[in-house]
C-alpha positions in Angstrom: 33.3 44.8 -104.1 32.5 41.4 -103.6 36.1 40.1 -104.6 37.4 42.6 -102.1 35.4 41.4 -99.2 36.5 38.2 -99.7 40.2 39.7 -99.5 39.3 41.7 -96.5 38.0 38.8 -94.6 40.7 36.7 -95.5 43.1 39.5 -94.5 40.9 40.2 -91.1 41.2 36.3 -90.2 45.4 37.4 -89.9 45.8 40.9 -88.8 43.4 42.1 -86.4 41.8 45.8 -86.3 42.8 47.5 -83.8 40.2 49.8 -82.6 38.0 49.1 -79.4 38.5 46.3 -77.2 41.5 46.2 -79.7 43.1 48.7 -79.4 47.2 49.0 -80.1 49.6 52.0 -80.7 50.9 49.7 -83.0 48.8 50.9 -85.8 50.3 54.4 -85.3 48.8 57.8 -85.5 45.4 57.8 -83.2 41.9 60.7 -82.7 39.9 60.4 -80.0 37.1 57.6 -80.2 34.0 59.6 -80.0 35.2 62.0 -82.8 36.8 58.8 -84.6 33.1 57.4 -84.8 31.3 60.7 -86.2 34.1 60.9 -89.1 33.9 57.7 -89.7 30.4 56.8 -90.5 28.9 60.6 -90.8 30.1 60.4 -94.8 27.6 57.6 -95.6 24.4 59.5 -94.5 25.7 62.7 -96.1 26.1 61.0 -99.5 23.2 58.8 -99.0 21.1 62.3 -98.2 22.8 64.0 -101.4 22.2 61.4 -103.5 18.4 61.4 -102.8 17.8 65.4 -103.1 19.7 65.3 -106.4 17.2 62.3 -107.7 13.8 62.5 -109.0 13.0 59.7 -107.6 13.4 61.5 -104.5 9.3 61.6 -103.5 9.0 58.6 -104.7 7.1 56.1 -101.9 9.3 52.7 -102.2 12.9 54.5 -102.9 12.1 57.0 -100.0 11.3 54.0 -97.8 14.8 52.7 -98.1 16.5 55.8 -97.9 14.7 56.5 -94.6 15.5 52.7 -93.4 19.2 53.2 -94.5 19.7 56.7 -92.9 17.7 55.8 -89.8 20.8 53.5 -89.1 23.3 56.1 -89.8 22.2 58.5 -88.0 22.3 56.5 -85.0 25.2 55.3 -85.8 26.7 58.4 -86.8 25.7 61.3 -84.1 23.8 59.2 -81.7 26.5 56.1 -80.7 29.5 58.2 -80.3 27.9 60.2 -78.0 27.0 57.6 -75.3 30.4 56.3 -76.0 32.1 56.1 -72.2 35.8 55.9 -71.7 38.9 58.3 -73.2 39.8 55.4 -75.7 41.4 56.1 -79.2 40.7 55.0 -82.6 43.8 54.4 -85.3 43.4 57.1 -88.3 44.3 54.3 -90.7 41.1 52.5 -89.5 39.2 55.9 -89.5 40.0 56.7 -92.8 39.9 52.9 -94.2 36.9 53.1 -92.6 35.3 56.6 -94.2 36.7 56.0 -97.6 34.4 52.1 -97.9 31.2 54.1 -96.6 31.6 56.6 -99.0 31.9 54.0 -101.5 28.9 52.1 -99.9 26.8 55.0 -100.2 27.7 55.7 -104.1 26.4 51.8 -104.2 23.4 51.7 -102.3 22.0 55.3 -103.4 23.2 54.9 -106.6 21.0 52.2 -107.3 18.2 52.7 -105.3 18.1 56.3 -106.8 19.9 55.9 -110.4 21.0 52.8 -112.0 18.1 50.7 -111.1 15.5 50.6 -113.9 12.9 53.4 -113.3 9.9 50.8 -112.5 11.9 48.5 -110.4 10.7 49.9 -107.1 6.7 51.2 -107.3 4.9 51.9 -105.0 3.0 48.4 -104.6 6.8 47.5 -103.6 6.4 48.2 -100.1 3.5 45.1 -100.2 6.1 43.4 -101.3 7.0 39.6 -99.4 10.6 41.2 -99.8 10.2 44.7 -98.6 8.1 43.4 -95.6 10.0 40.4 -94.7 13.4 42.8 -95.4 11.9 45.1 -92.8 11.5 43.3 -90.2 14.6 42.1 -90.8 16.5 45.3 -90.5 14.8 46.2 -87.7 14.8 43.1 -85.4 18.9 43.2 -86.4 18.8 47.1 -85.3 16.8 46.3 -81.6 19.7 43.7 -81.3 22.6 45.9 -81.8 21.3 48.6 -80.0 20.3 46.9 -76.8 23.8 44.5 -77.3 24.9 47.9 -77.2 23.4 48.8 -74.2 24.9 46.0 -72.1 28.5 46.7 -73.7 28.4 50.3 -72.1 27.5 49.1 -68.6 29.5 46.4 -68.3 31.8 48.8 -66.0 31.3 51.0 -63.6 33.3 54.7 -63.4 36.8 53.7 -63.3 37.1 50.6 -63.8 38.9 49.1 -66.8 38.9 45.4 -66.1 37.4 43.3 -68.9 34.2 41.3 -68.3 32.0 38.9 -70.4 29.0 40.5 -71.8 25.5 38.7 -70.6 21.8 38.8 -71.7 20.0 39.4 -74.7 21.6 37.7 -77.4 25.0 37.4 -75.8 23.0 33.9 -74.3 23.9 32.5 -78.2 26.7 34.7 -79.3 29.4 36.7 -77.8 29.3 39.4 -80.5 25.6 40.0 -80.4 26.5 43.7 -81.7 27.6 42.5 -84.7 25.0 39.9 -85.0 22.3 42.7 -85.2 24.6 45.2 -87.6 24.9 41.1 -89.8 20.9 41.0 -89.8 20.2 44.9 -90.6 22.1 44.4 -93.4 20.8 41.1 -94.6 17.2 42.8 -94.1 18.4 45.6 -96.2 19.8 43.4 -99.0 16.2 41.7 -98.8 13.9 44.6 -98.6 16.2 46.2 -102.0 16.0 42.8 -103.4 19.3 44.1 -104.9 23.0 43.2 -105.7 24.2 46.4 -103.9 22.7 45.4 -100.9 23.2 41.7 -100.9 27.8 43.4 -101.4 26.6 45.3 -98.4 25.8 42.2 -96.3 28.8 40.2 -97.5 30.9 43.3 -96.5 29.2 43.3 -93.2 29.9 39.8 -92.6 33.9 40.1 -94.4 34.4 43.1 -91.9 32.6 41.8 -88.6 33.0 37.7 -88.6 37.1 37.6 -88.5 37.0 40.1 -85.3 34.0 38.4 -83.8 36.1 35.1 -84.0 38.9 36.4 -81.9 36.3 38.1 -79.4 35.3 34.8 -78.9 38.5 33.5 -78.5 39.4 36.1 -76.1 36.3 35.4 -73.9 37.3 31.6 -74.1 40.6 32.6 -72.4 39.8 34.7 -70.3 36.4 33.2 -68.8 36.8 29.6 -69.5 34.9 27.4 -72.0 31.5 29.1 -73.7 29.1 27.7 -75.0 28.4 30.9 -77.5 29.2 31.0 -80.8 31.1 33.9 -82.2 28.6 35.8 -84.1 25.7 33.5 -85.9 24.3 31.4 -83.2 24.7 27.8 -83.2 26.9 28.5 -86.5 29.3 30.2 -86.6 
């Protein structure tokens, strides 16, 4: 999975995933954007739930806390975020299917580690008081707050009927042009810390590999459309 993430990162530097602001019919058949998001994101929520219910560790405090933190993100992303979308944009079917595949594999990786593969004593109740869990949880929720606030700013850039592009401002958009992606990246960096696991680290790597090239292209587009900007693409002051 880590090696594949590197390949995906290099590929996406050359090829732009055709959804959202970069949507193009060249990607082939498409579905309604809201439906596409639900179908793409819901599998990870469902598979993680099944793994939790099937595990004898489902009532243990630390694994249960990790499960709830993970599912909180995907409940919002699968069932709330799509309903808040405006407009009638489309999502290529190929993008949706690739997202479903990755999300399913990732749910197996994260849930498999937490509930089955890790040693039975890896996450005792005392883990909730460890520096890893406390720091990781703070980073996760900071990232989630950034992600939700940034999505709110993006949703309200245009008035009904307006199709022009605008430069997002406010919040973490003061520092990066893809503050929503920064928020999501920090969520999974936080999750990697709070689980202190290779599975979490690989997910954070995948998040960067998937979002960073897109953030770079958005940054370049904004610089062309709105003049030279001071913001970085996804990591403040760095990248």
